[in-house]
N, C-alpha and C positions, 0 to 999 in steps of 0.2 A: 504494500500500500504506500502510495506516495506521501511524503511528509507535507503537512499543511502549514507548518510555521517554521520560521528560521530563528526565532528567539531561543536562547539557551537557558537552562535552569540548572541549579546545583543540587546534586543528590548523592549521598554516600561518598562524597569526595570526587565524584565524576561529573562531567557535563554532558547532558543529553538534551536533544530538542524536545520541546514541550509535548508534541504529539506522540513521540516515542515513549515518554514518561506516562502519558495518559493511557496509551495502549498497554503499557506494562501494568498499571494499576488495575485496569479492567480485567486483563488476562489473569492476574494473580488473585482476583476477588471471586468469592462465591456469589456475592450479591453486590450491586452498586447502588449507592444513594446519589440521586441528583438533587442538590439543594437549590430551591427556587425562592424568589422573593414574592410573598403573598400579595403585594400591591400590584405587581406587574408580572404575573406568572408566565404568560406566553413569551414576553420579551426576555425573561431571564433563563429560558430554555436554550440549550445549545444543540442545534440540529446535527452538527458534525459529531458531537460526543454521543448523541443518541443513536446515530447510524453506526458508530463504532461499537457501542454496547450490543446492538442487535447483530452486527457482523460477527463479533466474538461469541455471542450467545450467552449473555449473562442476564439473570432476572434483575429488574430495577425497581426501586421504590422512589417515587417522586415526593420529596420532603418539602412541603410548602412552609417555609420558615417565616418568622416575624408575623405570625397570624394575629398577634395582639395589636398590630398596626392597622388592621382592617375590621370592618363590622361583620357581625354574624351574617347579615344579609349579603354582603359581598362574597363571603365564603360559600354560602348556600347557592348563590347564582353560579359560581364556578363549578361546584359539585354537581349541579344539575346538568352541566355540559359533559360531565365525566361518568355518566351512568354505566357505560360499558368498559371503563378503564379501571382496572384494579390497582391496588398498591399505591394509593395516594393518601398521604398522612399530613395533616395540618399540625404544625408544631410552634410553640413559643417557649423559649428557654426560661421564661418567667413563670411557667406553669409545668411543674415536673410530671403532672399526670399525662400531658401530651407527649413527653419524652418517654414515659413508660409504655405508652401506646405504640410509639415508634419501635421500641425494643421488642415488644410483642410481635409487631408486624415483621421485623427482621427474622425472628425465630420461626414464625409461621411460614414465611416464604422459603426459608432454608429447609424446613421440614418437607415442603412440597417439591423442591428442586434438588436438594442434597448438595454434596461437595462437587466442585468443578472437577472435570477430568484433568489429571496432571499430564503434562507433556512427557511422552516416553522418549528417552534419549538412548541412542545406541552406545556401545562400549567406547567408541572412538569419537563420539560427538563432543565438541568443545563445551566446557562448563559455562554456565551463565556468568556474566561479568559482575553480578550482584547477588546478594543473598535474598532468596525469596521469602515472602511473608508466610509464616506457618501458624495455623490456629484452627480450632474446631470450626469456627465460622469466621471467614475473612471478608470484611466489608470495605469496599472502596468508596471514598467520599469525594464527589466532584461537584464543581459549581463555579460560577464567576466570583471574582473578588467582591467582598462586602455583602454577599447574600447570607453570610453567617455560618460558613463551614466550621470554623474554629469553635464557635459558641455551641453548635450542635455536638461536636466531638467532646467538648468539655462536659456538656450536660449528660451525654451518654455514659461517660466514664466517671461522672459525679465528682470530678476534680478539675482544677485549672491546669491542664497539661499542655495546651496549645495557646500561644500568644493570641490575644484578641485585641483588636484595635478598630476604631471607627475609620481609620485610614485604609484605603483599599490596598491589597497586595502585600499583606504583612507576613504571610506564610511562605517559607522558602524551602525547596527540596522536599523529600518524602519523609513523612513521620509515621511510625507505627505506634499505635496507642491501644492498650488493653482496656476495652470498655467494660467487660465482665470476664469471669473466668472462661466463658465460652467464646466471646466475641473479640476479635482483634480488628481495629480500624486502620485503614491506610489513607492518610491524608494526602490530597493532591498537591502538586507544586503551587507556587504563589498565585499564578493566574492561568486561566485558559486563554490561549492566544486570541487577541481581539482583532477584528477586521479593521483596516484603516478606513477612515471617513465615516464611521458610524458613531460619532460622539454623542448624538442625541440618545440613542438606545442605551449606551453604556453609562451616560450621565443619569438617565432615568432609573436604571437598576442599581446605580451606585458602583459600578465596576471601575469607573474613573471618578475621582473626587474633583472638587472645584479647581485645585491647583493643576491637575493633569489635563483638564478639558481645554481644547483649543478654542471652543466657542460656547462658554457657559450661558451666553445670552440666548442661544437657540434652545438649550436645554431648559432654561427658566421659562421660556415661552411655551414649550411643550408641556411643562408641569402646570402652568396656569391654564392652558387649554384643557388638560385632563379634568381639572376641577370645574371649569366653566361648563364642560359637557356633563359631568356626573353630579356635582353638588357645589354650586358656587357659594352657598351659605357657609361652608367650611372656611373658605378664604375670608369671608366677611368677619367671622368670629375670631379666626386666628390672628389676622392682621388688624382687626378693629377698624374695618373700612366698610363702605357701602357701595357695592358694585351696581352700576346703573345700566351697563350694557355688556355685551360679550366681546368687547374690544380689548385685546391683550395689552396693547400699549397703555390704554387708559387704566387698566388694573395695576400695571407696573408703576405708573405715575402715582396712583393713589397710595400704594404701599410705600413708595419712596417719600412722598410728602408726609405720611403718617410717621415714618421713622426719622424724618428730617435728614435723609441722605442727600445732602446738597453740596455742590461745588461752590467756588467763589462766584459771587454774583447771583446766587440763588438758583443756579442751574442744577437740574436733577442729575445726580450721579448714577446713571443707569447701570453701569457695570457693577457698582457696589450693591445696588438693589437686586439685580439678577443673580449675583453670586450668593447673596443671602438667601434668596428663594431656593436655589439649588441646595445650599447647605441645610436649610430647614427641612427640605424633603429627604435628603440623604441620611440625615441624623434621626429621622423618624418623628420629628416634632410636628411637621405638617403631614397629616395623614387622613385617609378616608374614614 
């Protein structure tokens, strides 16, 4: 299979292209967790990763993380679309009951599919360059930066074993974590490779923070549009403004005026306003 990315990551003292690492994680896993952002589930899915999971033939659980950032109505609407899809678990690490449900789902799926078939090597075949993950149930964890992979791993293991940060891309290399006596987790490298020129998507799901975005203004406009389409009253209450039309520029001006984000001469500091909107969204303060 052709490599899809040229960026390198560090693991076990070696450098390997990201897609090679992702393939390794899926291959060594009995089950794969794809961690998604509950606010923008479809945008946080990675089609290439899902194709690779299907190609290698591993069962997958879609872990809809940060479910505390959305309403029950939002969750129910999405579940209604997934009537024929199994293995979808909504999780918030603020509620350990949802984490226990995920643990149960992992064990249930493993009971159904069993251990992966290990590759049979001939007597003279070269040994692998790395030590393989060994465990009763080996679970690979994949997802974009900032969807909460590390938080999920820490919750599953009941300990703070993986660095957690609001800044995207804080995990580097491959980590093996014992979640329980039965379950070993394989954490993915820092990021899944991002396609160039898709800043809006990655800004919305938080895969790129405000400092990394080339055009935070476009991302802020997309965030405002989301709320104008779904529930503009949330913007009114959060920013203490009164929206009179669906004009994005007008909403941004009202937010800037309310916060007094002004340059010399009383000119609106649009960049500061839009950066703040993106930050409010990515940090989970502005939510549905």
